[in-house]
N, C-alpha and C positions, 0 to 999 in steps of 0.2 A: 504494500500500500504506500502511496506517495501523497502527502498532503500538499495542497496548492499554496497555503498561506497559514501563518499562525492564527489568523482570524477565523472564527467559526462561521462567519456570514459571507465569506468570499467564495464565490463560484466563478467559473471562467468568464461569463458575460459581465461580471462586475469588476474584473481585474483590468488594470491599465496594461498597455502593451509592454512596457519595461518589466512589469511584474510577471506577465505571461511568458516573456522571453526567458526569464530565470527558470520557469517550469520546463520550457522546451529544451534548454541546456541540460537540465537534469534527465529528461527523457533520453537525450543522446548519450549521456554518460552511462545510464543504466543499460541501454541497448548494446553499447560497445562492451561494457564489463561483462554482462551476462553472455553475450555472443562469443566471448573468448573461451568460455567453458567448453571443453571438448564434446560433452554429451548433449549440450543445448543446441538445437537446430532451429528454434523459432522463438522469437520474443514478441509478445503482443501487449500493447498499451491500450487500456480501455477504461471507461467509466460507466458505472451504473449509478443513476441518481434517484433518490427517493426510496423510502422503505418498501413501497409497493414493488419496486424493481429489484429488491434484494439487497439494498445498501443498508447494512446494519449499523454503520458509523455515520452519524449526521454531519461530521466535519467534512467539508468538500475535499474530495480526494479522487485519485484514479488508482487503478490496479495494474501491475505488471506481472504477467505470467510468462514463464520460460518452460518450453517443452522439448522433449527429445524427439517428438514427431510433429508434423504439421497438423494443425487443427483442420477440420473438414472444409470450412469456407476458404481459407488461404490455400489449401491444397487444390481445390477446384479452380481457384483463380490462377495458380501457378500453371496448371495443366492448360488452361485457356490461353494464357500469355505465351506459353511455349509453343503451342500448336499454331497460334496466329503468326508468331515470328518465323516459324519454319515454313509456313505457307506464303506469307506476304513479305517476309524479310523486313518487317517493321514492328513497331511497338503498338499493341492493341489499344491501350489506354491513351497513348499519344494521339493516335488517329481518331479515336472517338472524341477526345477533347477538342481537336481541331474542328470537327464538325459542329460541336456544340458552340464553340466560339464564333464560327462563321454564321450560324443561324441566330445566335444571341437571343433565343427564346427562353431558355431554361438556365441562363447564367444569372446567379444572384449577385456576386461581386467578384472582382478580379484585381490583382496587383501585378507587379512585374514578374513574379515567379509562380504564383498559384492562383487557381480559380475555384470558386465554389459554385457548384451546379446542382440542379435537381435532375437526377437521372430519368430517362424516358420510362424505364420499367419500374414497377412497384417494388416494395420491399425495403428500399433505402430512400430516406427522405432527402438527404443532402450528401454530396461527395466532394471532397477536397482533393485536387490533384495538381501536379506540376504543369505549368503552361508550355514550356519549351523543352529543353533537354530533360529527359526522364531521370529523376533521382531515384535511386534504388532504396534508400532508407533515409532516416533523419540524419544519420552520420554523413551521408554523401552530399548533403546540401551545404552550400557555402555559409559563412557566418552571416552575410547579408541576407541570405535566403531564410535564415532562422527567424529574422525579424519579419520577413514576408509571410512565413507560415504561421507565426504568432498572430499577425493581422488577419489572415484568412480564418484561423481558428476562432478568433474573437468575433469576426463577422458572422460565421456560421452559428456559433453558440448564441450570440446576442439577438440576432434576427429570428432564430428559431424560437427562443424563449419568449420574446416579446410578442411574437405573432401567434404561436400555437399554444404555448403554455404560460401560466403565470410564473413570475420569477421564483417564487418560493416553492411552487409545486411542480416545477419542470421535472419530467421523467423521461428524458431523451438520452438513451445510451449511445455512446460513440466509441470508435476504436480506430487505431492506426494499423494498417497492414504494410509491413516492411519485408524486404527480401529475407529468405531463410538465412540462418547463420551457420550453415553446414560447411562452409569453406568454399563452395562453388561460386562462380562469378554471377550467375543468374542475371544475365544481361537482358532477359526478356521481362524482368520485373519492373514495376512502376509504383513508387510510393504513393499511397492514397489513404484517405480516411473516410469512414462511413459514419453518417449520423442517421440513426434509425428512428422511425416514427414512434411517438410516445404511446400509441395504441391505448388511448383512453376513451371510454364512452362519455365520461364526465371528469371533473377534477378529482373525484374520489373513487370512481369505478373503472377498473381496468378492463380493456377490451382484449378478449382472447380470439385468436384466429381459429375458425372452425370451418367445416364444410369445404367449399372450393378453395378458400384461402389456405387452409391447412393441407388439403390433399392435392391441390393443383398448383395454384400460384397466388401470392399476395396481391391484393387489389388496392387501388387508390380510391379515396372518397372524392378527390378532385383531380383534374388533369395536372400533369407536371408543369405545364406552361402557366396555368393560373396560380399554382403554388409558388412558382418562382417569381411571378409578378407580385404576389402578395408579400413575399419575403423582401423583394427589392424595395417596395414602397415603405416598408417598416423603418428602414434606416437604423443606424447605430443608436443604442441607448446611451444616455449620459452616464459617465462614471459617477459613482456616489462619493460624497465627501468622506475623506479618510480620517478626518479629525475626530 
């Protein structure tokens, strides 16, 4: 577990960019340190928010898990990235993001290094990905880009919270998917983050996927274009007084 701040009331949307940059630096340090362990082949950084989502500690924090094997979702992504590179001799997520930036229908915000988009398919509410040269992990991005990903993370979290959830009741899990730490180059990989829907029927009642969503495919209540537009119109929240 990694706490974001000594303050109990600080969540990512309420942190300044310098404060969030400190957190990003700590993520990089943990990814590198854990990845050097011979038996660790995957490091995942994620956050569950709210008691309903399984967070037993109310202090804002993320979790870092290190595994000997790849979890199911990163393993499927790795297979897709690798197959696409073998067939197209290109990066799958790079090509997808170029299309999104050209259309500019589902882009929420963008800076010089990262973009926040609402993916076309359901199941993931927001995705953060590198704009140009594909970074493989947080370690592989430049020091300047660490500030850029801090800004993108702040954008995603603040707009999601103010648009979809109340600040105190936000239950939006997110995670970073980085290349495996098994010693291979994994040039097919592309660093990205997932922000998953809060899945709430109301502020206090959780929504469970059933029927077609559970057995077939997750569905959206709104189109990705309208969701992106709503998030764009929200704008950044104002940072609260630190005094």
